[in-house]
C-alpha positions as CSV (number, residue, x, y, z in Angstrom):
1,M,-140.1,-58.0,-16.8
2,N,-141.9,-61.3,-17.4
3,V,-139.0,-62.4,-19.7
4,L,-136.5,-61.6,-16.9
5,K,-138.6,-63.4,-14.4
6,H,-138.9,-66.6,-16.4
7,T,-135.2,-66.4,-17.2
8,C,-134.2,-66.0,-13.5
9,L,-136.4,-68.9,-12.5
10,S,-135.1,-71.2,-15.2
11,M,-131.5,-70.5,-14.1
12,L,-132.0,-70.9,-10.4
13,L,-132.1,-74.7,-10.1
14,L,-129.2,-75.3,-12.5
15,F,-127.0,-72.6,-10.9
16,S,-127.7,-73.9,-7.4
17,T,-126.7,-77.4,-8.5
18,W,-123.6,-76.1,-10.2
19,V,-122.3,-74.0,-7.4
20,N,-123.0,-76.5,-4.7
21,S,-121.1,-79.2,-6.6
22,Y,-118.3,-76.7,-7.4
23,A,-118.0,-75.7,-3.8
24,Q,-117.4,-79.3,-2.9
25,R,-114.4,-79.7,-5.1
26,K,-111.2,-79.0,-3.4
27,G,-109.0,-76.3,-5.0
28,V,-105.2,-76.6,-5.5
29,P,-103.6,-77.0,-2.1
30,G,-103.4,-73.6,-0.5
31,Y,-106.0,-72.2,-3.0
32,P,-109.6,-72.5,-1.9
33,A,-112.3,-73.8,-4.2
34,D,-115.0,-71.4,-5.2
35,V,-118.0,-71.2,-2.9
36,S,-121.6,-70.0,-3.2
37,Y,-121.5,-67.6,-0.2
38,G,-119.5,-66.6,2.8
39,V,-119.5,-64.5,6.0
40,N,-116.5,-63.7,8.1
41,N,-116.1,-64.7,11.7
42,F,-113.5,-62.8,13.8
43,A,-113.0,-62.9,17.6
44,R,-111.3,-59.5,16.9
45,I,-111.5,-57.9,13.5
46,T,-108.0,-57.9,12.1
47,V,-109.0,-57.7,8.4
48,R,-111.1,-54.9,7.1
49,E,-111.9,-52.9,3.9
50,L,-110.5,-49.4,3.6
51,P,-112.3,-46.4,1.9
52,N,-109.8,-46.6,-0.9
53,G,-110.9,-50.1,-1.9
54,L,-107.8,-51.9,-0.4
55,T,-108.1,-54.6,2.2
56,R,-106.0,-54.1,5.4
57,F,-104.6,-57.0,7.2
58,F,-103.6,-56.2,10.8
59,V,-101.5,-58.2,13.3
60,P,-101.8,-56.8,16.8
61,G,-98.6,-56.9,18.9
62,R,-95.7,-59.1,17.9
63,L,-93.5,-56.0,18.1
64,N,-90.5,-58.1,19.0
65,S,-90.6,-59.7,15.5
66,K,-87.9,-58.4,13.2
67,R,-89.7,-59.3,9.9
68,V,-93.4,-60.1,9.3
69,L,-94.8,-61.2,5.9
70,L,-98.4,-61.7,4.8
71,S,-98.7,-64.7,2.4
72,G,-101.8,-66.2,0.9
73,S,-103.6,-67.3,-2.2
74,F,-103.7,-63.7,-3.4
75,N,-99.9,-63.4,-3.8
76,E,-99.2,-67.1,-4.7
77,W,-98.1,-67.8,-1.1
78,S,-95.0,-65.7,-1.7
79,T,-92.2,-65.6,0.9
80,L,-90.7,-62.6,-0.7
81,K,-93.8,-60.3,-1.3
82,G,-96.2,-59.1,1.4
83,L,-93.8,-57.4,3.7
84,M,-95.8,-55.9,6.5
85,L,-95.3,-52.4,7.9
86,K,-94.5,-52.1,11.6
87,T,-96.6,-49.6,13.6
88,D,-96.8,-48.7,17.3
89,S,-99.5,-51.4,17.9
90,G,-98.6,-54.1,15.4
91,W,-98.1,-54.8,11.8
92,I,-100.2,-53.9,8.7
93,S,-100.4,-54.7,5.0
94,D,-102.8,-53.3,2.4
95,V,-103.7,-55.4,-0.6
96,H,-106.1,-55.3,-3.5
97,L,-108.6,-58.1,-3.5
98,E,-111.5,-58.9,-5.8
99,P,-114.7,-60.3,-4.2
100,G,-114.3,-64.0,-3.3
101,I,-112.7,-66.3,-0.8
102,Y,-109.1,-66.3,0.2
103,Q,-106.7,-68.2,2.4
104,Y,-103.8,-66.6,4.2
105,K,-101.1,-66.9,6.9
106,Y,-98.5,-64.7,8.6
107,I,-94.7,-65.4,8.6
108,F,-93.0,-64.2,11.7
109,D,-89.2,-64.3,11.3
110,G,-89.5,-67.3,9.1
111,D,-92.2,-69.2,11.1
112,W,-95.7,-69.6,9.6
113,Y,-98.8,-68.9,11.8
114,I,-102.6,-68.6,11.2
115,D,-104.5,-65.6,12.2
116,V,-105.4,-66.3,15.8
117,N,-108.2,-63.7,15.8
118,N,-109.9,-65.3,12.8
119,N,-112.3,-68.1,13.7
120,L,-112.6,-69.3,10.0
121,R,-110.0,-71.9,9.2
122,Q,-109.7,-74.4,6.3
123,D,-107.6,-77.4,5.5
124,D,-105.3,-76.3,2.7
125,G,-105.4,-79.8,1.0
126,A,-101.9,-80.7,2.2
127,G,-102.6,-81.4,5.9
128,N,-102.3,-77.8,7.2
129,L,-104.7,-75.1,8.3
130,N,-105.0,-71.6,6.7
131,S,-107.0,-68.6,7.9
132,V,-109.9,-67.8,5.6
133,Y,-111.2,-64.3,4.6
134,Y,-114.2,-63.4,2.4
135,R,-114.1,-60.1,0.4
136,Y,-117.7,-59.0,0.4
137,N,-119.6,-57.9,-2.7
138,F,-123.3,-57.8,-1.6
139,T,-125.5,-56.4,1.2
140,F,-128.9,-57.7,2.0
141,K,-131.1,-54.8,3.3
142,L,-134.6,-55.1,4.8
143,P,-136.0,-51.6,5.7
144,G,-138.4,-51.2,8.7
145,H,-139.5,-54.1,10.9
146,D,-138.3,-52.1,13.9
147,A,-140.4,-54.2,16.3
148,A,-138.7,-57.5,15.2
149,H,-136.3,-59.2,17.6
150,R,-134.5,-61.4,15.1
151,V,-134.2,-61.2,11.4
152,V,-132.4,-63.7,9.2
153,V,-131.9,-64.1,5.4
154,A,-132.0,-67.6,3.8
155,G,-131.8,-68.7,0.2
156,E,-130.9,-71.5,-2.2
157,F,-127.2,-70.4,-1.8
158,N,-127.2,-71.8,1.9
159,N,-129.9,-74.5,1.4
160,W,-132.5,-72.3,3.0
161,R,-131.0,-72.7,6.5
162,A,-133.0,-70.4,8.6
163,G,-130.7,-69.9,11.7
164,E,-127.4,-69.2,9.9
165,L,-127.3,-65.8,8.4
166,I,-128.5,-63.5,11.2
167,M,-129.0,-59.8,10.0
168,N,-127.8,-56.8,12.0
169,R,-130.1,-54.0,13.2
170,V,-129.3,-50.7,11.6
171,A,-130.9,-47.2,11.8
172,D,-133.4,-47.9,9.0
173,G,-134.0,-51.6,9.4
174,W,-131.7,-54.7,9.0
175,Q,-128.8,-55.6,6.9
176,L,-126.1,-58.2,6.4
177,M,-122.9,-57.9,4.3
178,M,-121.6,-61.0,2.8
179,Y,-119.8,-62.6,-0.2
180,L,-122.4,-64.0,-2.7
181,H,-121.3,-65.8,-5.9
182,E,-122.3,-64.2,-9.1
183,G,-125.5,-65.5,-10.8
184,P,-129.3,-65.6,-10.0
185,H,-130.4,-66.4,-6.5
186,Q,-133.7,-67.1,-4.7
187,Y,-134.0,-65.8,-1.1
188,H,-136.3,-64.5,1.6
189,Y,-136.2,-62.8,5.0
190,I,-137.5,-64.3,8.2
191,A,-138.5,-61.9,10.9
192,D,-139.4,-63.6,14.2
193,G,-140.4,-66.7,12.3
194,H,-142.5,-64.9,9.6
195,V,-141.3,-65.1,6.0
196,I,-140.9,-61.8,4.1
197,N,-140.4,-61.4,0.4
198,E,-139.5,-57.8,-0.5
199,N,-138.7,-58.5,-4.2
200,K,-141.3,-61.1,-5.0
201,Q,-142.8,-61.1,-8.6
202,A,-146.2,-62.6,-9.5
203,N,-146.4,-66.3,-9.0
204,D,-143.0,-66.6,-7.5
205,Q,-142.5,-68.4,-4.2
206,A,-139.4,-66.3,-3.2
207,S,-137.6,-63.1,-3.9
208,I,-135.2,-63.1,-6.8
209,L,-131.9,-61.2,-7.2
210,N,-129.1,-61.2,-9.7
211,V,-125.5,-60.7,-8.8
212,G,-122.9,-59.9,-11.3
213,E,-122.8,-58.8,-14.9
214,V,-125.4,-59.3,-17.5
215,T,-124.7,-61.2,-20.8
216,N,-126.8,-59.9,-23.6
217,F,-127.9,-62.5,-26.2
218,K,-129.1,-61.1,-29.5
219,L,-130.4,-62.7,-32.7
220,S,-130.9,-60.3,-35.7
221,G,-133.5,-61.0,-38.3
222,Y,-136.3,-63.6,-38.1
223,E,-138.8,-60.8,-37.6
224,N,-141.5,-63.0,-38.9
225,A,-140.8,-65.8,-36.3
226,H,-143.5,-66.5,-33.7
227,H,-141.3,-67.8,-30.9
228,V,-137.6,-67.6,-30.2
229,Y,-136.0,-69.4,-27.2
230,L,-132.5,-69.6,-25.8
231,A,-131.1,-72.9,-24.6
232,G,-127.6,-74.1,-23.5
233,T,-125.5,-75.7,-21.0
234,F,-126.6,-73.1,-18.5
235,N,-130.2,-74.5,-18.4
236,N,-129.5,-78.1,-19.3
237,W,-130.7,-77.4,-22.9
238,K,-134.4,-77.1,-22.0
239,P,-136.0,-76.0,-25.3
240,N,-138.9,-73.9,-24.2
241,D,-137.6,-72.5,-21.0
242,I,-135.9,-69.1,-21.7
243,V,-138.0,-66.8,-23.8
244,M,-136.4,-64.1,-25.9
245,Q,-138.1,-60.8,-26.5
246,K,-138.7,-59.3,-29.9
247,S,-137.5,-55.7,-30.5
248,G,-137.8,-54.4,-34.0
249,D,-136.0,-56.6,-36.4
250,F,-134.1,-58.7,-33.7
251,W,-134.6,-60.8,-30.7
252,T,-132.8,-60.1,-27.4
253,L,-132.4,-61.3,-23.9
254,P,-130.3,-60.0,-20.9
255,L,-129.1,-63.0,-18.8
256,T,-127.1,-63.1,-15.6
257,L,-124.7,-66.0,-15.7
258,A,-121.9,-67.0,-13.3
259,P,-118.4,-66.8,-14.6
260,G,-117.7,-69.9,-16.8
261,N,-117.7,-71.5,-20.3
262,Y,-121.1,-72.1,-21.9
263,Q,-122.5,-73.5,-25.1
264,Y,-125.8,-72.4,-26.5
265,K,-128.2,-72.2,-29.5
266,F,-131.3,-70.3,-30.5
267,I,-134.6,-72.1,-31.2
268,V,-136.6,-70.3,-33.9
269,D,-140.1,-71.7,-34.3
270,G,-138.7,-75.1,-33.3
271,K,-135.6,-75.0,-35.4
272,W,-132.2,-75.1,-33.5
273,I,-129.6,-72.7,-34.9
274,T,-126.1,-71.5,-33.8
275,D,-125.5,-67.8,-33.3
276,P,-124.7,-66.4,-36.8
277,T,-122.6,-63.5,-35.4
278,N,-120.5,-65.6,-33.0
279,P,-117.4,-67.2,-34.6
280,H,-116.6,-69.4,-31.6
281,K,-118.0,-73.0,-31.7
282,A,-117.8,-76.0,-29.6
283,R,-119.2,-79.6,-29.7
284,A,-121.4,-81.4,-27.2
285,Q,-123.1,-84.7,-27.8
286,D,-122.3,-84.7,-31.5
287,E,-123.8,-81.2,-31.9
288,I,-121.9,-78.1,-32.9
289,N,-123.0,-75.2,-30.7
290,S,-122.1,-71.6,-30.2
291,F,-119.6,-70.9,-27.4
292,I,-119.3,-68.0,-25.0
293,A,-117.0,-67.4,-22.0
294,V,-118.4,-65.2,-19.2
295,K,-115.7,-63.3,-17.4
296,P,-112.8,-65.1,-19.2
297,N,-109.5,-65.1,-17.4
298,Y,-107.2,-66.1,-20.2
299,T,-107.0,-65.3,-23.9
300,F,-105.2,-67.8,-26.3
301,R,-103.6,-66.3,-29.3
302,L,-102.0,-67.9,-32.4
303,T,-100.2,-65.4,-34.6
304,G,-99.8,-65.9,-38.3
305,N,-101.4,-68.9,-40.1
306,L,-103.6,-66.3,-41.8
307,F,-104.4,-68.6,-44.8
308,A,-105.6,-71.5,-42.5
309,R,-109.3,-72.4,-43.0
310,K,-109.9,-73.4,-39.4
311,V,-108.0,-73.3,-36.1
312,I,-109.2,-75.1,-33.0
313,L,-108.1,-74.9,-29.4
314,S,-108.0,-78.2,-27.4
315,G,-106.5,-79.2,-24.1
316,S,-106.9,-80.7,-20.7
317,F,-109.7,-78.3,-19.9
318,N,-112.0,-80.0,-22.5
319,D,-110.6,-83.6,-22.3
320,W,-108.6,-83.0,-25.5
321,N,-111.8,-82.9,-27.6
322,E,-110.5,-82.8,-31.3
323,D,-113.5,-80.5,-32.2
324,G,-112.3,-78.2,-29.3
325,Y,-113.1,-74.6,-29.4
326,T,-113.2,-72.8,-32.8
327,M,-111.0,-69.7,-32.7
328,E,-111.7,-66.4,-34.4
329,H,-109.8,-65.3,-37.4
330,T,-108.3,-61.8,-36.9
331,I,-105.9,-59.6,-38.9
332,N,-103.0,-60.9,-36.8
333,G,-104.0,-64.6,-36.4
334,W,-106.4,-66.5,-34.3
335,V,-107.9,-65.8,-30.9
336,I,-110.3,-67.1,-28.2
337,S,-110.9,-66.4,-24.5
338,L,-111.8,-68.9,-21.9
339,R,-112.6,-69.1,-18.2
340,L,-110.0,-71.6,-16.7
341,K,-109.7,-73.1,-13.3
342,P,-106.6,-72.6,-11.2
343,G,-103.7,-75.0,-11.7
344,K,-101.9,-76.6,-14.5
345,Q,-103.5,-76.6,-18.0
346,L,-102.2,-78.4,-21.1
347,Y,-103.2,-77.4,-24.6
348,K,-102.5,-77.4,-28.3
349,F,-103.8,-75.7,-31.5
350,I,-105.2,-77.7,-34.4
351,V,-104.5,-75.9,-37.6
352,D,-106.5,-77.4,-40.5
353,G,-106.3,-80.7,-38.8
354,K,-102.7,-80.6,-37.7
355,W,-101.9,-80.5,-34.0
356,I,-99.1,-78.0,-33.0
357,I,-97.8,-76.6,-29.7
358,D,-98.1,-72.9,-29.0
359,P,-95.2,-71.2,-30.7
360,G,-95.7,-68.1,-28.5
361,N,-95.4,-70.1,-25.2
362,K,-91.9,-71.3,-24.2
363,Q,-93.4,-73.6,-21.5
364,W,-94.1,-77.1,-22.8
365,E,-93.7,-80.8,-21.7
366,Q,-93.3,-84.0,-23.5
367,N,-96.4,-86.3,-24.0
368,Q,-96.8,-90.0,-24.7
369,Y,-96.8,-89.3,-28.4
370,G,-93.5,-87.5,-28.5
371,T,-95.1,-84.3,-29.9
372,G,-95.3,-82.2,-26.7
373,N,-98.0,-80.1,-25.1
374,S,-98.0,-76.5,-24.2
375,V,-98.2,-75.7,-20.5
376,L,-100.2,-72.9,-18.8
377,W,-100.3,-72.2,-15.1
378,M,-103.4,-70.5,-13.8
379,N,-103.5,-68.8,-10.4
């Protein structure tokens, strides 16, 4: 428990800085940038979650329309998909959404309209407005406190604003459903002006929660070591911050990280080492480090080249670093998975020092050297 507590605390400041800066970056026009949290705001609820896990979009009225489409960031703003079903009271469409933020519009007989019942709207980056919907993934719950008149939740994810996230009274206390970005978070409740920490650990100033999947770091051997730490881009390489726990003949640490690409090393009694079981490497500040992608969304594959000594992936996503990302040698070739941002990505493979385009990808474009780059579009 102490290891997890120190781990959570060490991650909080870095994660908060990362997610706030990331939220400020505009996404591709029509595709919202990632955000740290979100709560929907409807004058009339026209988008809701169904028991089967699908999300239902409902357009009340408009029964004189001949054809209505739902178009948004979840279907690449298609004008062909998203045909809505006409009912006796309006139009419906059920779609599958992962937790996150989405922009959308309706197309009535060829004309585009925002959802007039949705108070959340966002500039799409091209001078137009789109409606915004958050697919929730977390519920804050505070049991009891029946005598309280007003209860709110505040945390580092909303810069501790105390009057923003007002909780709803329920039968056994208070709750608030919302979208919360994956990773560690500090938070507390405020009931009629009094701060409440339901999940506070010793010496902590606020409650701590972890949203998302846990990444397990493990270092075998070194059973005679006195101290083993984990450091990486996720904690700004602080050397004595994240303590690993000894278990038999190995050291381990479960760590909740937001989706992304990370470099890391182990520190064994003051000596920095890469992960001996991880074939993926990357370079930062003239140092070779181990590399891991949390919730990767694309896998690069280079078939053949089985007798190559080393294959590296490099592209626009890492400023064409010639040291790139070291790929893993498999029986069929070479492979590595990354977490990539939406939009256009350019890349190449470096096979024993020779730059080549991806022979398995027909999409490419010419570059200034006349050698071409492979092209990948991420939604």
